[in-house]
N, C-alpha and C positions, 0 to 999 in steps of 0.2 A: 662310361661304365653303365652296366645294367642296374636298374633300381630294384633289386630283389634281395630277399632276406637270406642270410647265411644259415644253413640248417643247424650249425653249431650254436648260433645265437638263439634260435627257436628252442633248441633242447635246453639251453641255459636259462630259459625263462625271461629273456630280454624283450621279447615281443609281447608285452603285457601293458595293460592300461596303468597309468601312473597311480591311480588310487589303490591298486593292489600293492605296489611297492611301498606306498606310504602305510598301508595296513600292516605289512610285514614289519616295518620299522616300529610301529606302535606296539604290536604284539611282542616283539623282541624286547623293547624297552620295558614293557610291563610284565615280562616273563609269563605271557599267556600263550598256551598252545593246547588245543583240545582236539580230541578225535571226533571227526564228523563224517556224516554221509551226505553227499551232494548228488542230486539227480539232474538229468538233462531232459527237458520236456518242451514241447511246442504247444501253445494254446490255440494257435490258428495257423492256417497255411496260406500261401500266396493265392490270390484270385479266388478265394473261397473254395479251394480244392477240398475234397473230403478225406484225403490221405496223402502221404508222402513216402518216398523210398529212402531208407536209411543208408547213407554212404559216408565214406571218410573214416570208417572204423580202423582199417589197416594203418592209416597214418596216425590216428589217435593212439593205437597200440605202440607204434614206433616212438611216439613222444613220451608215453607213460611207463613203458616197460622197465625202465631202470629206476623207478621210484618205489619207495616202500608203501605201496597202496594195494588195495583190493579193488578190482573192477568187475562189475557185472554189466552185460550189454546184450542187446538184441544182435542177432547175426547180421552182418552186412548184407544189404539187399532186402531186409525185412520191410514190408509195407506196413506202416503204422498210422495210427489216427491221433487226433488232437488229445491232449491231456494224458498221453501214455508215456511214462518214462522210457527212454530208449537206452539210457546208460546210467550207471550209478558208480561213484567213486567213494571208497571208504579209506580214511587214513587221517593222520595228523594234518590239520589244515595248512600249517606252514610248509608241509612237504609238497603240496600240489596247488595251493591257492593261486600262486603266480601264473599258473598255466591256463587259467579259465579262458582268457582272451584267445589264446592259440587253439585250445581244444574246440571251442565254439566255432572258430574260423574254419578248422578242418572239417567239422561235421556239417555246418550250415550250408556252405557253398557247394560242397560235394553232393549233399542231399538234394539241393535245389536243382542241380544239373541232372542227377539221376532221375528225379521225379518228372522233370519236363520230358526227358527222353522216354520214360515209361509211358507217359501220356500220349506222346506222338506215336510210339509203337502200338499202343492199344488202339488208337484211332486208325492206324494203317492196317491193322489185322495181319494178314499173312503177306502183305507187301513189304518189300525191303525198305529200311530207313537207314541212311548213311549220315554220319556226323560230318558236316561240311564247315563248321564254324570256327576253326582255329584262327582264322584271320581276324576275328573279332575280339581276340583276347591277347594278353601279354604272352609271348611264346614260352616264358619260364613256367607258366602254369598250364600250358597246353596238354602235357601228359596227364595231369590230374583231371582236367576237364574232359578230355576224350576218354579216359578210362571210365569215368563215371557216366558219360554218355553211353558207352558200350554196356556197362553193367546194368544200366537202366533199361536197356532193350535195343539200342541201335545195333544193326547187323554188321556195321563196319565203321571205320574211321578213316579220314582222308590223309592225315599227316604221317609221313614215312616213319619217323622216330616214335611217334605215339603208338602206331600199330606194332612196331617192333617190341616196345616195352610191355605190351599185353599179349605178345606172341600171336598176332594176327597179321594177315596180309593187308596192306593198305588198299582202300577202295577209292576209285575215282574215274573220271571220264577224260575229257580234254578241255582246255581252257579256250576262251575267245582269242587269247594271244596267239595260239597256234594257227587258228583259222585266219586271223588277220595277217600273220607273217607269210603264210603260204598263199593267201589271196583268194581261196575258194573252199567252200565247205566240203565238196566231194574230194578235191585233191588233198585236203588236210586229213580227211578220214582214210583215204587210200594210203597216205604216208604213215599214218598211225598203224594201219594194218600191215604195211610192209616192214616196219621197224620194230614194233613192240611185240614182246613174247606172245605167242598164240594163246596161251592159257588166260591172258587178260581179255575180258569180254570187250567187244567192239561197240562202243557207245558214241554216237555222233552228235555233236552240239549243233543244232540246226537253226539258231536264231541270230546269227552274226550279221549276215548281209541281206537276205531276201525273205520272202514269205515262208513261214515255217512249213506249211503244207507242201509247197513246191520243193523245198530243200529236203524234206523227209522222203519224198518220192525219188528225188535224184540220188540220194545216198543209198536208198534201198535197192534201186536198180543197179547201182555201181557195185555194191558189196554182196547183194543177194543173201544167201543163207548165213554168211559170215557176220552180218549186221545183227547184233543182239538187241540194241535199243537206240532210240533217238532221245536226246535230252533238250528240254526247253528251260531256259533261264531268262526268259523274256522280261525286260524291265516293265514295271507297272504302267509307265507312260505309254507303252506300245501294246499292251495286252488286250484292251477292250474286254470282251467276254472270254476270259481265259479258258473256261471249260468248253465253250463252243469251238474255240480254235483247236483244242485237243480232240474234240469229237470229229471235226473235219479231217484232221490228220489220221485218226484211227480208221475212219470210213475209207479214205483214199488208199491207205496202205492195204486194208483188207480187200478192197475192190481189185487190187493189182496182184493179189496173191502173197502179200507180205504180212499175213496175220501173225507170224512168229515174232515180228519186231515189236518190242515192248516200248512203252512210253515212260520216260523218267523225267520228273520235274524238280526244280529247285528254285530258291529265291522267295523270301518272305513267307515261309511256311511255319505253321504251328498246328496243334491238334485240331483246331476248328477248321482251318483251311484244308487239312488233309481229309477230314470227314466229307467235305463238300466235293473233293476231287476224286475220291475213291472209285466211283463208277467208271472213270475213264483213264486212270493212272495206274501204272504197275509198280513204281518205285519212287522214293523221295530222297532228296538231299536236303537235310535240314541244318541250318547254320545258327543264326543269331538267337533264335528263340530257345535253343538248347544251351549254347555256350554262355549266353548272357541271361540265363534263367534267374529269376528271383530266388534269393536264398531262403531256405526254410528257417524260420525265426525261432531257433531253439534257445533256451536259457538254462544256465546252471544255477541251482538253488540248494542251499543247505536245508535238509529236512530232518536231521537228527544230530544231536550233540551229546557226546559221552553216553550214548545208548538211550537217550531220551528223545522222543519226538519233539521237534521244534522247527518252525518255519515262519517266514514272514507272512504278512497278510496276503490273502489271495492265493495261497499255496496250501496244499494238503501235506501235513507233516507225516513223518515216519517213512521207513523203508517199505517198498512195495513189490508186489509181483504183478506181472502182466500175463494173464492167462489167455491163450488162444485156442479156440475149437479147431481141431485138426480137420474137421469136415466142412464147416460153413465159414470158418475164419472170422467169426465174431469174437470180440475180446472182452475181458473183464479186468479191471484194475482193483486189486485187493491188498490189504496189509500183508507184508511178508511174515510168514509164521516163524516162530523162534527156531534158530538153527537152520533156517531155510527149508523146513520140512514141507513136503507137497505130496498130494493135494490136500487142501483144507477140506474139512468135512462139508459135504454137499456141493463141492466145486469141482469134482472130478469129471462130471459129464455135463454136456450142453443139452438144451431142450431138443436139439435136432438129433441127438443120439451120439454125436461125436465126443471125443475125449478132449479135455483141456490140457494144454501143454504150456509149461513156463517158457516165456520168450526171453527173459533176462537171465542169461547164463553166465557162470564164472568165466572170465576172460584173462584177467591178470591177478596173480596172488603173490604179493611180496617179491617183485622183480622176476617173476616167472610167468610166461605166457602159457596158459593151460588149455587153449583151444588151437587147433590147426587153422591157419588163415587160408580161406579158399581162394582159388584162382579167379580172375575176372570171368572166365567162362562158366565156372560153377555158380558164381554169384548171379550172373545174367540168367542162367537157367532157373535159378530159384525165384528171381523176380518174375519171369514169364510164367512160372507155375502159379504164382499168386494172382496175377493180373485179372484172370477171368472172374474172380470173386469181387472185384472192385470196379465201380462205375466211374466214368469220366465226369 
C-alpha cells in the first residue's frame, strides 16, 4: 500500500494533532464554544529570506469551503513579509479548530516550494528554469509540489501527469539511460531526433561517456541547426571548475558556427549557484532545492474572542488589515476598521505617491467561496509581476 492520506479523512479533521481532539473533548464536556478570529502569520523565513510567496490557498479553500466560517486571505501568489497575516478565519472555534494542523500543512509546504522557485527564477532572470525534482519526493505529492514550483516562477515541469494537471506541456531532455543503452551520445541524439515529435526541442545530454567539449562538438556537427541545446548534468566529483568547462564548450561551439546552440545545466542548483553560472548558461533544470525546499513556518493564532482582542504572549491581538502600496509594494499592518471599512484616515496614500490596497480579501463566507480561484498561469504571472520589487 501507499502510505498516503485519504482526502476524505483530511476533510473529516482526522489529520490533526491529538491535543486538538482533547481540546474538543474538554470544550464539549464543559459546554464551551466561542466565536474567534484566528490569523496565520510567519515571524521569520528560511535562511533569513526577506520574503515568501503565499501558496496552498486553493487547497485550503477546498478544506474550508464546507464549514460555517468566514475567511479573509491574501491572493495566492502574493509575496509577503514577516509578521504579516496571510489569512484569517472567523467562526465558532469548535467548527474549525481541528483543522489547524492540516491548514498549516497545506500552506507551509506549498509556500516553501513556491518561494524557492521564485528565488531561482529571480536569480535566472530571463533564462528558463525547469522543475526537475519530482524524483526527490513521494509521488503522491508531486502534483502539489510541481504546481507550486510552476506558480513560483518555474517555466515548466518535467513530470507528465503534473504538467497535465496544470494544463502545460511537460519539459525535459534525455536521460543518461538512453545514451547508455544506445552506446553513443551522437547516436542517442540522432535517435531522439528521428523518433520524437519535431515540436520538442532537441537537447543533447553530453556528459555520459566522454569529455563534454568533444561531445558538444560531435552532436552539433551531427544535428546542425536542429540542435537546440546541450545539457550538462556532470557529477560534482568530475566537474573541477564547472564554469570553466562551460566556457570552453561555448567557445568551441561559437568557433565552429554553432552559436545558436544553447547551454542547459542541471544538478545541485539553487539561486546562489544560478547567479554564479548566469554569464555562461542559458537554461537551468532545478530539482532538490525546490522540491525539498524548507517550509515557510506559518502559525495559526487566536487574536480575537467574542469580538474582543485577545492573543497569547508575543502576538499582536485583534483583527488586522495588511495594506500594500500599489506602486512601491511597501506594506503596513494596521488594525481592521469596524465593518472592514477602508481606507483608514491617513492611510490611503504611500509616501511614494502610490495608493494603499487591502491584501486580506474575503475568500469564504458561510460555505460560499466569494472569489474566483485563478489558474496556475494567472498566479505565476502575478508572482513574476511582483518579483522585481523584492531583492534576493
